[in-house]
C-alpha positions as CSV (number, residue, x, y, z in Angstrom):
1,M,-7.0,-33.3,11.5
2,N,-7.7,-30.4,13.7
3,L,-7.9,-27.1,11.7
4,R,-7.3,-24.7,14.6
5,P,-3.6,-25.2,14.8
6,L,-3.3,-24.9,11.0
7,L,-5.3,-21.7,11.0
8,A,-3.2,-20.4,13.9
9,V,0.0,-21.0,12.0
10,V,-1.4,-19.4,8.8
11,G,-2.5,-16.4,10.8
12,L,0.9,-16.1,12.5
13,L,2.6,-16.2,9.1
14,C,0.2,-13.6,7.7
15,C,1.0,-11.3,10.6
16,T,4.8,-11.7,10.5
17,L,5.5,-11.6,6.8
18,P,4.9,-7.9,6.3
19,A,7.7,-7.3,8.8
20,L,10.1,-8.6,6.1
21,A,9.2,-5.7,3.7
22,D,12.5,-4.0,2.7
23,G,11.4,-1.1,0.6
24,Q,11.9,-2.6,-2.9
25,V,9.3,-0.3,-4.4
26,Q,11.3,2.8,-3.4
27,K,14.2,1.3,-5.3
28,L,12.1,0.7,-8.4
29,I,10.2,4.0,-8.9
30,T,11.7,6.7,-11.1
31,A,12.1,10.4,-10.3
32,A,9.0,11.2,-12.4
33,D,7.0,8.7,-10.3
34,K,8.3,10.3,-7.1
35,A,7.2,13.7,-8.4
36,R,3.7,12.4,-9.1
37,L,3.5,10.9,-5.7
38,D,4.5,14.2,-4.1
39,K,1.7,16.0,-6.0
40,Y,-0.9,13.3,-5.1
41,G,-2.6,15.4,-2.4
42,D,-3.1,18.4,-4.7
43,T,-4.3,16.2,-7.5
44,R,-6.8,14.5,-5.2
45,K,-8.1,17.8,-3.9
46,A,-8.6,19.2,-7.4
47,A,-10.3,16.0,-8.6
48,L,-12.7,16.1,-5.6
49,A,-13.5,19.7,-6.1
50,E,-14.2,19.0,-9.8
51,A,-16.4,16.1,-8.9
52,K,-18.4,18.1,-6.4
53,A,-18.8,20.9,-8.8
54,G,-20.5,18.5,-11.3
């Protein structure tokens, strides 16, 4: 059995399956989760500044 065609099919499937994503996560997260995600940038900056300060 030749593995190249099998690997080609697996590779093709791996590339096309993400196109089927339909945003289920956006339907599952709560308002509090959305607020935390909105503040992510500020939280990250504060954590980096604290880490650099020692």
